[in-house]
N, C-alpha and C positions, 0 to 999 in steps of 0.2 A: 420273863424271857428277855435276855439282853439284846441290844440292837443288832449285833453281829449275827447272833443265832436267828433272830427274826428275819434278817436279810437272807440268810441261807435257806430258811424255810420258804420264803416267798419265791426265791429262785428255783427251789426244788419243785414247788407247786407248778410254776410255769413250765418247767421241763416235763413233768408228768403229764400235764394237760396237752402239751404240744406233741409229745411222743406217743401218747395214748397207751402207755404201759407203765409199770411200777418200777422200772429200772432206771438208775442214774449213776453215772460214774463220778468219781472224785474230780476228774479233770473237767467234765461237763459242768458240774456244780461250781467249781472254782471259777470257770470262765463266765458263767451266767451271773454269779454273785460278785464277780470282780474282787475275789479274795485269794490269798495264797492257799495252797493245798494244806499247809501246816495248820491254818486256821480251821479248816474243816476237820482235820484229825483231832484237834483240840476240843472242838465243840460238838462233834457228832462221832461218838466212839464206835457206833455200829451202823454202817450205811444200809445194812439189810433191814433195819427197822425204820428207816427214814420215811418211807411212804406212810406207814402206820402212824407215825408221829405227826406228819403233815395232815393226814385225814382227821386225826383226833383234834388237832388245833382248829381246823376249819369248823368241825362240829361244835366244839366248845365255844368258839367265838360267836357262832350263830346263836347258840342257846343263851350265852351271856347277854348279848345285845337284845335278844328277844325278851328275856326276863326284865331287862331295864325298861323296855317299851311298855310292859304290862303292869308296871307298878301302879297299884290302885284300881286295876281293871278286874271286876268280879264276874261279869257276864261271860259264861263259857263260849257263847257264840262270837262275841267280840274277840276273846282270846284266840279262838281258832282262826278267825279272819286274819288277825295279825300273823299267826303262825303260817298261814298259807301265802299271805302277801309279802311278808318280810323276805323270804328267799328270792322272790322275783325282783324285789327292789335291789337286793344285794347283787343279783345276777346282772342287773342293769348297771349298777354303779361300778362293779368290778368284774368285767367279762372273763378275766383269767380264772377267778374263782368259779364262775359259772361254767366255764369249759371243763374245769376239773370235776365239778359236781356232776355234770351231765355225762361225763365219760365214765365215772366210777361209782356213782351212787347206787345203782341197782345190784352191784356185786361186791361192794365193800362194806363189811359189817360196821365199821367205825363210822361211816357216813350215815348208815341207817339209824344210828343212835339218836339222831335229831328227832325222829318220829316218836321216840319214847320219852321225850322231854315235855315241852309245852303242849304239843298237839295231843299226846296221850292224856295228859292231865286235864286238858280242856274237854276232851271227849268224855272222860270218866265223870267229870263234874257235871257235864250236860246230861249224861245218862242218869246219874244219881238224883239230880234235881228234877228230872222229867222234862228238861228243856229240849233234849234231843230224843227223837223217836226211834232209836235203835237200841238193841240189847247188848249187854256185855259179851254175849256169845257171838255177836256180829262184829265186834270191835276189831279183831285181827284182820278180817277181810276188808272192812271199811278203811282201816289205816293203810292197807296195802294199795287199795285203789286210789287213795289220796296221793300216796307217794308216786305211783306210776303216772297219775294225772298231772302232778306238779312237774315231774321231769319232762313229760311231753309238752307242757306249756312253756317250759324253759327253752325247749328246742324250737318252738314257734317264734319265741322272742329272738333267739339266736339267728334264725333264718330271716328275720325282718318281717314276718307275717303279721305281727301284732306288737303294740307297745306294752311295756310292763304294767302300766296302770290299768289299761283296758283288760289285759290278761288277768291281773289280780282280781279285778272287779268281777269278771265273768266266772272265773274258776271258783272263787270263794262263794259267789252266789249259788252256783250249782251245788257245791258241797253243803251249804246251809239248807238248801231246799231238800236235798237228799236226806238230811238229818231231821226233816219234819217241819222246818220253819216255813211259814207262808211266804209266797213269792214277794209280796210287798215288804215284809219285814226283812227278808234276806237282802233284798235290793237296797233297802234303807241303810242297813248296816254296812254294806260293801260299797255303796255309791260314793261315800265320802272319800274313798281311795282315789277316785278320779278328780275330785275337787280340791283335796288337800295338797299342800306342797310336799308332804312326805307322809309315810305310814303312821308315824307317831302322833299325827294330828287327829287320829281316830278317837 
């Protein structure tokens, strides 16, 4: 993506998050991105698909960054811990993205795709290896409760009730325990989130 288009997408994301709906006019976008209307017409041929494209970009960036963090990590429990902590760190680092996700995640299918990337693969690997004590029949419901729990945790961070590191530690620990890991092991895996300078120190 070229710089101008990236700038337009960032501006659109900000507008969507602040307006809390999927509509944006050419004039609004031009003003927010500080570009001429003609630039928008040249780079975004269909404004009706802009929201979907922005949602896709957010999900793809999350998945791409997460895959980079997980290079060389084989333990499904650590993979899942990354997958649960990483969005909370991103929320902390870029509140605009966080507001966009919390506003639209539950009803926008393109944002839901995140859960079918690394989190799903980690869960399946953990089930297949016997690391996790749930069955494949329970996977859909477990994934849904993780998604809802993560969104609720983001809202706690947004409201200033908890910091992202503490939230990541507690939320990931609860999920690992629910998957059958002993409390000591779950805490050992997630505790490093509080001590490390960033998630990729795991």
